[in-house]
C-alpha positions as CSV (number, residue, x, y, z in Angstrom):
1,X,6.2,18.4,30.4
2,X,9.1,21.0,30.8
3,X,8.7,23.1,28.1
4,X,11.3,25.8,29.3
5,X,14.3,23.3,28.1
6,X,12.7,21.9,25.1
7,X,13.8,23.9,21.9
8,X,11.3,26.3,19.8
9,X,10.0,25.3,16.6
10,X,12.5,27.7,14.8
11,X,15.2,25.7,16.4
12,X,13.8,22.4,14.7
13,X,16.4,21.7,11.4
14,X,14.8,22.9,8.1
15,X,16.2,21.0,4.9
16,X,17.5,23.3,2.5
17,X,15.6,23.5,-0.5
18,X,15.3,24.8,-3.8
19,X,12.5,28.0,-4.8
20,X,8.7,27.3,-4.9
21,X,9.5,23.4,-4.8
22,X,11.3,23.4,-1.4
23,X,12.7,19.6,-1.4
24,X,10.0,18.2,-3.4
25,X,11.9,17.2,-6.4
26,X,14.3,15.0,-4.2
27,X,12.0,13.7,-1.8
28,X,9.2,12.5,-4.6
29,X,12.6,11.0,-6.9
30,X,14.0,8.9,-3.8
31,X,12.1,9.1,-0.8
32,X,13.9,6.8,1.5
33,X,17.5,7.8,0.0
34,X,16.3,11.5,0.5
35,X,15.0,10.5,4.1
36,X,18.3,8.8,4.9
37,X,20.3,11.5,4.1
38,X,18.3,13.9,6.3
39,X,18.3,11.9,9.0
40,X,22.2,11.1,8.9
41,X,22.8,15.2,8.7
42,X,20.0,16.5,11.1
43,X,19.0,13.4,13.4
44,X,15.3,12.4,14.2
45,X,13.6,15.5,13.7
46,X,13.8,18.0,10.8
47,X,11.5,20.2,8.6
48,X,10.8,19.7,4.7
49,X,8.8,21.8,2.3
50,X,7.0,19.9,-0.5
51,X,6.1,23.0,-2.7
52,X,3.4,25.0,-0.6
53,X,3.4,22.9,2.4
54,X,5.7,22.2,5.1
55,X,6.0,19.0,7.1
56,X,8.0,17.9,10.1
57,X,9.6,14.8,9.8
58,X,10.1,12.2,12.7
59,X,12.5,9.5,11.9
60,X,14.1,6.7,13.4
61,X,13.4,3.6,15.2
62,X,12.0,5.9,18.2
63,X,9.8,7.3,15.9
64,X,8.6,4.1,14.7
65,X,8.1,3.1,18.5
66,X,6.4,6.4,19.2
67,X,3.8,5.7,16.1
68,X,2.9,2.3,17.3
69,X,1.9,3.0,20.6
70,X,0.5,6.4,19.8
71,X,-3.3,6.9,19.3
72,X,-5.9,9.4,18.0
73,X,-5.2,11.7,21.2
74,X,-1.8,12.4,19.7
75,X,-1.6,11.9,16.7
76,X,-4.2,12.2,14.4
77,X,-5.7,11.1,11.0
78,X,-8.0,13.3,10.2
79,X,-5.5,15.1,7.5
80,X,-6.8,12.1,5.4
81,X,-10.4,13.2,5.7
82,X,-10.2,15.3,2.4
83,X,-9.5,12.0,0.6
84,X,-12.5,10.3,2.2
85,X,-14.6,13.3,0.8
86,X,-13.1,12.4,-2.6
87,X,-13.8,8.6,-2.4
88,X,-17.2,8.5,-0.9
89,X,-18.2,8.9,2.4
90,X,-15.7,10.4,4.9
91,X,-17.2,9.6,8.1
92,X,-17.0,5.8,7.1
93,X,-13.5,6.5,5.7
94,X,-11.2,4.2,7.7
95,X,-7.8,5.6,7.4
96,X,-9.5,9.2,8.2
97,X,-10.9,8.2,11.4
98,X,-9.3,7.9,15.1
99,X,-10.4,6.8,18.5
100,X,-13.3,4.6,19.3
101,X,-14.9,5.0,15.8
102,X,-11.8,3.6,14.1
103,X,-12.1,1.0,16.2
104,X,-15.7,0.3,15.4
105,X,-15.0,0.9,11.8
106,X,-11.6,-1.8,11.8
107,X,-13.8,-4.5,13.7
108,X,-16.1,-4.0,11.0
109,X,-14.0,-4.4,8.2
110,X,-11.5,-6.7,9.4
111,X,-13.3,-10.2,9.0
112,X,-13.8,-9.1,5.3
113,X,-10.0,-8.3,4.8
114,X,-8.5,-11.1,6.9
115,X,-5.9,-13.0,5.6
116,X,-7.8,-16.0,5.8
117,X,-10.2,-15.0,3.0
118,X,-7.4,-14.7,0.7
119,X,-5.7,-18.2,1.5
120,X,-8.8,-20.0,1.4
121,X,-9.1,-18.9,-2.3
122,X,-5.6,-19.2,-3.0
123,X,-6.5,-21.7,-5.8
124,X,-8.6,-18.9,-7.4
125,X,-6.1,-16.3,-7.0
126,X,-3.6,-18.6,-9.1
127,X,-6.2,-19.2,-12.1
128,X,-7.0,-15.3,-12.3
129,X,-3.0,-14.5,-12.4
130,X,-2.8,-17.5,-15.3
131,X,-5.5,-16.0,-17.2
132,X,-3.9,-12.4,-17.5
133,X,-0.4,-13.7,-18.0
134,X,-1.7,-16.0,-20.8
135,X,-2.9,-12.9,-22.8
136,X,0.5,-11.6,-23.0
137,X,2.1,-12.6,-26.4
138,X,5.6,-13.9,-26.5
139,X,7.8,-11.0,-28.3
140,X,5.7,-8.1,-27.1
141,X,6.4,-5.8,-24.3
142,X,4.1,-5.1,-21.5
143,X,3.7,-2.1,-19.4
144,X,4.5,-3.8,-15.9
145,X,2.3,-1.5,-13.5
146,X,-0.5,-1.7,-15.8
147,X,-0.6,-5.6,-16.0
148,X,0.1,-5.9,-12.1
149,X,-3.3,-3.3,-11.7
150,X,-5.4,-5.7,-13.8
151,X,-4.0,-9.2,-12.1
152,X,-4.2,-7.4,-8.3
153,X,-7.6,-5.9,-8.6
154,X,-8.9,-8.9,-10.2
155,X,-7.9,-11.1,-7.5
156,X,-9.1,-8.7,-4.8
157,X,-12.8,-8.3,-6.6
158,X,-13.3,-11.7,-7.1
159,X,-11.9,-13.1,-3.6
160,X,-13.2,-10.4,-1.5
161,X,-15.9,-8.6,-3.0
162,X,-17.2,-11.4,-5.4
163,X,-16.9,-9.6,-8.4
164,X,-14.4,-8.6,-10.6
165,X,-13.8,-4.7,-11.7
166,X,-15.7,-4.6,-15.2
167,X,-13.2,-3.9,-18.2
168,X,-14.9,-1.1,-18.7
169,X,-15.0,0.5,-15.7
170,X,-11.2,-0.3,-14.8
171,X,-9.6,3.1,-16.7
172,X,-12.5,5.3,-14.5
173,X,-11.5,3.8,-11.2
174,X,-7.9,4.4,-11.8
175,X,-8.0,7.8,-12.7
176,X,-10.5,8.6,-10.1
177,X,-8.2,6.8,-7.3
178,X,-4.7,8.3,-8.5
179,X,-6.3,11.8,-8.7
180,X,-8.4,11.5,-5.5
181,X,-4.7,10.4,-3.7
182,X,-2.7,13.2,-5.6
183,X,-4.9,15.9,-4.4
184,X,-5.5,15.2,-0.8
185,X,-3.2,13.2,0.9
186,X,0.2,14.9,0.8
187,X,-1.0,17.3,-2.0
188,X,1.2,16.9,-5.0
189,X,-1.5,18.2,-7.6
190,X,-4.0,21.3,-7.2
191,X,-7.2,20.7,-5.7
192,X,-9.1,22.3,-8.8
193,X,-8.4,19.3,-10.7
194,X,-11.1,17.2,-8.8
195,X,-13.7,20.0,-10.8
196,X,-11.9,18.8,-14.4
197,X,-14.8,17.0,-16.6
198,X,-12.1,14.3,-16.8
199,X,-12.3,13.6,-12.9
200,X,-15.8,14.1,-12.7
201,X,-16.9,11.7,-15.2
202,X,-14.6,9.1,-13.5
203,X,-15.9,9.5,-10.3
204,X,-19.6,9.4,-11.5
205,X,-19.1,6.2,-13.4
206,X,-17.0,4.5,-10.3
207,X,-20.3,5.8,-8.0
208,X,-22.2,4.3,-10.8
209,X,-20.7,1.2,-10.4
210,X,-21.2,0.9,-6.3
211,X,-24.7,1.7,-6.5
212,X,-25.1,-1.2,-9.1
213,X,-23.1,-3.6,-7.2
214,X,-25.0,-3.0,-4.1
215,X,-28.3,-3.2,-6.1
216,X,-27.1,-6.6,-7.2
217,X,-26.6,-7.4,-3.2
218,X,-29.8,-6.5,-2.1
219,X,-31.4,-8.4,-4.9
220,X,-29.7,-11.8,-3.9
221,X,-30.8,-11.1,-0.3
222,X,-34.1,-10.5,-1.4
223,X,-34.1,-13.9,-3.1
224,X,-33.2,-15.4,0.2
225,X,-29.5,-15.9,-0.9
226,X,-26.5,-15.0,1.0
227,X,-24.7,-11.7,0.1
228,X,-21.4,-12.5,-2.2
229,X,-18.8,-11.8,0.5
230,X,-18.3,-11.9,4.0
231,X,-17.2,-8.3,3.8
232,X,-20.9,-7.3,1.7
233,X,-22.7,-9.3,4.7
234,X,-21.3,-7.3,7.4
235,X,-21.6,-4.0,5.7
236,X,-25.1,-4.6,5.2
237,X,-25.8,-6.1,8.7
238,X,-24.0,-3.2,10.6
239,X,-25.7,-0.9,12.7
240,X,-23.9,1.9,15.0
241,X,-24.5,2.6,18.5
242,X,-27.9,4.5,17.6
243,X,-29.2,1.5,15.6
244,X,-28.3,3.4,12.2
245,X,-27.2,1.3,9.3
246,X,-24.5,2.0,7.1
247,X,-25.6,5.2,4.9
248,X,-26.2,4.4,1.2
249,X,-23.1,6.6,-0.1
250,X,-21.0,4.9,2.5
251,X,-21.9,1.4,1.4
252,X,-21.6,2.1,-1.9
253,X,-17.8,3.4,-1.7
254,X,-17.0,0.4,0.9
255,X,-17.8,-1.9,-1.9
256,X,-15.9,-0.2,-4.9
257,X,-13.0,0.4,-2.6
258,X,-12.2,-3.2,-2.6
259,X,-10.9,-2.4,-6.3
260,X,-8.6,0.7,-4.6
261,X,-7.4,-1.7,-1.9
262,X,-4.3,-3.0,-4.2
263,X,-4.3,-1.0,-7.3
264,X,-1.5,1.4,-6.2
265,X,0.1,-0.3,-3.4
266,X,0.2,-4.3,-3.9
267,X,0.0,-3.5,-7.9
268,X,3.1,-1.3,-7.4
269,X,4.9,-3.5,-5.0
270,X,4.5,-6.6,-7.8
271,X,5.9,-4.2,-10.3
272,X,9.0,-3.7,-8.2
273,X,9.2,-7.4,-7.4
274,X,9.3,-8.4,-11.1
275,X,11.7,-5.9,-11.6
276,X,13.9,-7.4,-8.5
277,X,13.8,-10.6,-9.4
278,X,15.0,-9.9,-12.9
279,X,17.7,-7.3,-11.9
280,X,19.9,-8.8,-9.1
281,X,22.2,-11.8,-9.6
282,X,21.3,-15.0,-8.3
283,X,17.7,-14.3,-7.3
284,X,15.5,-15.5,-10.3
285,X,16.8,-19.4,-10.1
286,X,16.1,-19.4,-6.6
287,X,12.9,-17.7,-6.2
288,X,12.0,-19.6,-9.6
289,X,12.6,-23.1,-8.1
290,X,10.4,-22.4,-5.0
291,X,7.7,-21.2,-7.2
292,X,8.0,-24.4,-9.6
293,X,8.0,-26.5,-6.1
294,X,4.8,-24.6,-4.7
295,X,2.8,-25.1,-7.5
296,X,3.9,-28.3,-8.6
297,X,1.3,-29.5,-5.6
298,X,-2.4,-29.4,-5.9
299,X,-3.3,-25.4,-5.2
300,X,-5.7,-26.3,-2.7
301,X,-3.0,-27.9,-0.1
302,X,-1.2,-24.5,-0.4
303,X,-1.5,-22.8,2.8
304,X,0.1,-20.1,5.1
305,X,2.7,-22.8,6.6
306,X,3.5,-23.8,3.1
307,X,4.3,-20.5,1.8
308,X,6.5,-19.8,4.8
309,X,8.3,-22.8,4.0
310,X,9.3,-21.6,0.5
311,X,12.0,-19.9,2.0
312,X,13.6,-18.4,-1.1
313,X,10.0,-16.9,-2.3
314,X,9.0,-15.7,1.6
315,X,12.5,-14.0,2.0
316,X,12.4,-12.6,-1.6
317,X,9.0,-10.6,-0.8
318,X,10.0,-9.4,2.2
319,X,13.1,-8.0,0.7
320,X,10.9,-6.2,-1.8
321,X,8.9,-4.9,1.0
322,X,12.1,-3.8,2.6
323,X,13.4,-2.0,-0.3
324,X,9.9,-1.1,-2.0
325,X,7.6,-0.8,1.0
326,X,3.8,-0.2,0.7
327,X,3.7,2.8,3.1
328,X,7.1,4.5,3.4
329,X,5.9,7.5,5.6
330,X,2.9,7.8,7.3
331,X,1.1,11.6,7.3
332,X,-0.3,12.6,10.4
333,X,-1.5,16.1,12.3
334,X,-0.5,16.5,15.9
335,X,-3.6,16.5,17.7
336,X,-1.9,17.3,21.2
337,X,1.9,19.0,21.6
338,X,4.3,16.2,22.9
339,X,8.1,16.0,23.3
340,X,10.3,14.1,20.8
341,X,13.8,13.5,20.8
342,X,14.3,16.7,22.8
343,X,11.9,18.9,20.5
344,X,8.5,20.1,21.2
345,X,6.1,18.9,18.6
346,X,3.2,21.7,18.7
347,X,-0.6,21.0,18.0
348,X,-1.5,21.7,14.7
349,X,1.6,20.7,13.0
350,X,1.5,18.4,9.8
351,X,4.2,15.4,10.2
352,X,5.6,12.8,8.3
353,X,7.0,9.5,10.5
354,X,9.4,8.0,8.3
355,X,8.3,4.5,9.0
356,X,10.3,2.9,6.3
357,X,13.4,4.6,7.0
358,X,14.9,2.1,9.1
359,X,14.8,-0.5,6.3
360,X,17.6,1.7,4.9
361,X,19.9,1.9,8.0
362,X,23.2,-0.4,8.2
363,X,22.9,-0.5,11.9
364,X,19.7,-2.5,11.5
365,X,20.1,-4.3,8.0
366,X,24.1,-4.5,7.0
367,X,24.4,-3.3,3.2
368,X,21.0,-1.9,3.2
369,X,21.4,-0.9,-0.6
370,X,22.1,-4.9,-1.3
371,X,19.0,-6.9,-2.2
372,X,19.7,-9.9,0.4
373,X,16.7,-12.4,0.6
374,X,18.6,-14.4,3.2
375,X,17.9,-11.5,5.8
376,X,14.9,-13.4,6.8
377,X,16.1,-16.6,7.6
378,X,15.8,-18.1,11.4
379,X,19.7,-17.4,11.6
380,X,19.8,-13.9,10.5
381,X,16.1,-12.3,11.3
382,X,17.2,-9.0,10.9
383,X,13.6,-7.7,10.6
384,X,12.3,-9.4,13.9
385,X,13.8,-6.2,15.9
386,X,11.4,-3.8,17.2
387,X,10.5,-1.1,15.1
388,X,12.5,-1.8,12.4
389,X,10.7,-3.7,9.9
390,X,7.5,-1.3,8.9
391,X,6.5,-1.6,5.1
392,X,2.6,-1.2,6.0
393,X,3.4,1.3,8.8
394,X,2.7,0.8,12.4
395,X,0.2,1.2,15.5
396,X,-3.7,1.2,15.2
397,X,-3.5,2.4,11.7
398,X,-1.4,-0.5,10.3
399,X,-3.0,-1.4,6.7
400,X,-5.8,-3.6,7.2
401,X,-5.1,-5.7,4.2
402,X,-1.2,-6.5,5.5
403,X,-1.5,-9.9,5.9
404,X,-3.6,-10.3,2.3
405,X,-0.9,-8.2,0.7
406,X,1.8,-10.9,1.7
407,X,0.1,-13.6,0.6
408,X,-0.8,-12.1,-2.5
409,X,2.5,-10.7,-3.5
410,X,4.0,-14.6,-2.7
411,X,1.2,-16.2,-4.9
412,X,1.3,-13.6,-7.6
413,X,4.9,-13.9,-7.9
414,X,5.2,-17.6,-8.1
415,X,2.4,-17.8,-10.6
416,X,3.8,-15.2,-13.0
417,X,7.1,-16.6,-13.0
418,X,6.0,-20.2,-13.3
419,X,3.7,-19.2,-16.3
420,X,5.8,-16.7,-18.2
421,X,9.3,-16.1,-19.1
422,X,10.3,-12.6,-18.8
423,X,13.4,-10.0,-19.2
424,X,14.0,-6.6,-18.6
425,X,13.8,-4.4,-21.9
426,X,16.2,-2.8,-22.2
427,X,18.3,-5.5,-20.0
428,X,20.2,-2.9,-18.1
429,X,17.0,-1.0,-16.8
430,X,17.1,0.8,-13.5
431,X,14.0,1.4,-11.8
432,X,14.0,3.8,-8.7
433,X,11.1,4.0,-6.2
434,X,9.3,7.5,-6.8
435,X,6.7,8.9,-4.8
436,X,3.2,10.1,-6.1
437,X,2.3,10.1,-3.3
438,X,2.2,6.7,-3.0
439,X,5.7,4.1,-3.8
440,X,5.1,3.6,-7.9
441,X,7.9,2.7,-10.4
442,X,6.0,4.4,-12.8
443,X,4.6,3.5,-16.2
444,X,7.5,3.6,-18.6
445,X,8.9,0.8,-17.1
446,X,8.7,-2.3,-19.6
447,X,9.5,-5.9,-19.7
448,X,9.9,-8.4,-22.7
449,X,7.7,-11.6,-23.1
450,X,10.0,-14.2,-23.9
451,X,7.5,-17.2,-23.6
452,X,4.4,-18.1,-21.8
453,X,3.3,-21.8,-20.5
454,X,0.6,-23.4,-22.5
């Protein structure tokens, strides 16, 4: 590398901000809009300050292509290690690992989170969703994010783990996860909050739940029964290169992490989906027609091809993922100095790869601020350009459950729209994608229940 022609760190543009917070409020209030504005103003490399911490942002399709081929020797995920420490045994926390150990853990967990696991249980996913939706009372207002969290975690718990989240633990799971993320990934809350009694109480409760579920699984095995799921079976059977099993703490954490898997991610995207279906003209009628046709057939006949054939529903879910991606940015630490877009990116720098930024660039998605479910037809296929569509990030750390999430979104959207008649409340509601530090519509978004099918 010829560093003599590479601009120094001080030459990397810094986005002007406000005292103390820097760019945090603009970034958190509209992350994709903020990134698009700065990319147009400063190019593919710029610096932002989020409260006390500075990040270098790599943006554009070239940044996505770089992320897709980068491994742990260049970009490290070890900055997510503190989150692993909060949520369990950090050495077995997949998204905080790099290199061969990351590949080992991914091979261990992938079969349990494979899309086929969910697709084989589509009838159960439909029934779970209907069960929750039929609890809604016509004339009532629902907090959409809360309801989607209940539905998504119940589906994942029953289908991937074999146990739905016990209702008495639900708020503990949600509080524990949310606070751990907010204090550990892109810190938006002070770390001392993890010492507060409320957090410690929730953490202890969730840990006890993990221990109890593991005890139940071992009792099954002792009776000569198979574990309740492929995931649990693989965790219990695993041995590392030295012949050691998964440590007890990591086993418990891996079990309860199934409840974490979609609680803030897929549930948030589902919330945006219900908003989009009722907000943008002409969308609800087309998606509902596909939902009605899909659910008119026996649930056991619905498979991956059936879902893709529901073209309006399929395009709708992809458009929701474009405008409201599960992972709009990817935080990493530079493990080895490299050059990008004419800048030297030094070792040790915290970076954010703006992987979802191309979703909002007109050179790839014409009229990107327009919700258009026909972008994904074979004739247009705007998302099929390399490095352009990345709602679950890219590369070796692509979301393990991305395949499940896509199928889950289609099935859950279809079932809710088929079962419940909803309306925005108030009708002129506008929801923005906030960042906290995962995309969220917030808990102030309400919808009114007009009717429920028997």
